[in-house]
N, C-alpha and C positions, 0 to 999 in steps of 0.2 A: 927709461924711455918716457918722454913727455907725452901727455895725452892731449888730443885735439879738444877744442871747445865743445864739439858735439859729444865727445865721449864723457867729458866732465858734466855735461848737462843730462847724461843718461839717454842720449838719443840712439835710435836704431832705425833701420829702414822701415820696420813695421810701425814704429811710433810716428815717424814722419808721415807715412801714408794714412795712418789713422787720424792724425791731426788735419791732414788735407781733406779727408772725407768729412770730418766734422765742420771744417770751414765752409766747404761747398754746400753741405746740408743746410747750414745756417744762412749763408750769404749769397750762394749761387756760384756758378762756374766763372762768371766774369770777374768775380772778386778774388779768384785764386791767382796768386803771384808768389814768387819766392820771398819777396819782401814781407808780404802779409803773413805767409806761413811761418817765416822766421820769427816775426813778432809774436805770433801765437805761441811758439815754442820757446820764446825768450832767448833766441840765438841770432847771430848775424845771418843774413840770407846766404852768404857764400858758404857757410857751414853746411847747409843742406845739400850742397853738391857732392859731399862725401857719400851721401846715401842715395840720392837721385841725381844722376849726372847731367840731365837735361830736363827741360820742361816737358818734352814728349815722354820721357821716362816717368815723370811724375803723373802724367795723365794715364799712361799705361798701367801704372801702379794703382790708380783709382779704379780702373776697370777690374783689375785683379782683386782689389778689396771687396767690391760688390759681388763678383762671381764667387769668391771664396766663401762669402757669407751665405750663399745660396746652394752650396754643394752638399749633398748628403754625406754623412760621416764615413760611409763606405759604399761601395758599389757591389757588395756581395748580395746574393739572393736572386730573386726573380727579376728579370730585366724590365718587365712591364711596371712592376711596383717601383723600381728604382727610377725609371724615367718619369713616372707620375709624381714621385716625391720631388724630383729635381724641378719639374715644371712648376709645381705649387710653390716650392721654396724660392725659385728664381722670381716669380711674380711678386711674392710677398716682399722680397728684398728690394726689388726695383721700385715698388710702390712706397717703401720706407725711405728710399733715397732718390726721389724724383729728379733732383737737380743733376744727378749723374747719368740719367737716362740718355741724354744726347751723346755722351761719350760711349756708353755701352753699345748704342745703336750704330755708331759711326766708326769705332776703332776695333780692329781685330784683336783677339786675345793672343798676345805675343810674349808675355813674361814667362819665365821658366815655371813658376808656380801654377799659372793658369794652364799652360800646356801639359803639365803633369796631371791636372784634373781631367783634361780632355783625353789624355792617354788612358787614364783609368776607366773612363766611360767607354772608350772604344774597346778596351780589353774585355770589359764585361760583356759587351754585345758580340764581339768576335768569339769569345769563349762560349757564348750561348748559341753560336752557329751562324751568326750573320756574316755575310761577306764584308770585307773591310770597307768597300765603297758604299754599300748600303748602310753600314753602321755610321759612317761619317755623315752621310746624307741625313740620316735620322736625327743625329745629335744637332746638326746645323739647322735643319728644318724646324725642330722643336724649339731650339733657342731663339731663332728669328721670329717664330710665331709669338712666343711669350714676350719678347721685347716689344714687338709691335702692339700686342694687346695691352701691355702695361702703358705704353706711350699713349695709346688712344684713351685709356682710362684717365690718365693724368691731364690730358689736354682737351678732351671733349667737354663742352659746357653741359653740366648736369641738369640744367633747367632752361633749355633753349626756348626762344619764342617760336612757336609753331604756327603755321597757317591753319585755316579752317580745314579740318580733316573729314568733313562730311562727304567729300568726294572720294575718300579712301577709307571705306568701312573697316577693312581688316586692320589697317594701321591705327584707326581710331579705337578699335576694340583693344588692340595691344596696349595703346597708351592708357586707356581707362582701366584695364585689368592688371597691367604690369607684366603681361606675358612677353617673354623674350627680351626684356630690357634690363635684367639684372646682370651686372658685369661678372660676378662670381659664377653664377649659373651658366652664363655663356662660355666662360673660360673652361669650366669643368666639362661642358658638352664638347667643346672643340678638342680638348686634350683626349677625352675618351674616344672620340671619332678617330683622331690621329693614331692612337695606340691600337685601336681595334683594326685599323687599316694596316698598320705595320705588322700586327700579329697575323693578319690574313696573308700577307706576303710571306711572312715567316722566315725563320732561319733556314738556311739551305744545308 
């Protein structure tokens, strides 16, 4: 049986997606095309369709790549610790791949691998006593918050031109002392509040 050019080049879906992520990290989403991705992998663009049948499948695979990198190795143990680990890891991964953030924010997680991860998280929460609806709400709400926070960190000017703050003494003090302006501290505070509220509702 003859092998395809992709097989001869040692390609796999995972390698194609990893190369796509590398290309987007380097050159941005607008630079992503089957032609450029094929050139990076030293194969014809048509060869890639054996592994990602459409451009949409490629974009979904990029979302999968980022989410896979931010998933805890297991969902065993205390549910609060696991969700905390997930939130931290997701933020770190998104900040490491800012060019993919618009995709993660706009595209639902639909690949089988990503859905397996969601299923594992739901199973952990349901086994801890959370109703299925609340478990899904918790995972979605936490994910949306982390994605939104990471997006604001990437896009907000870190040194904006501010007006005279003498009219706003509390804001002026915050700007002078650094109170409440650290992204990491704000993120930790918000996640702690979210998890404390979820614990107060509690498993049923």
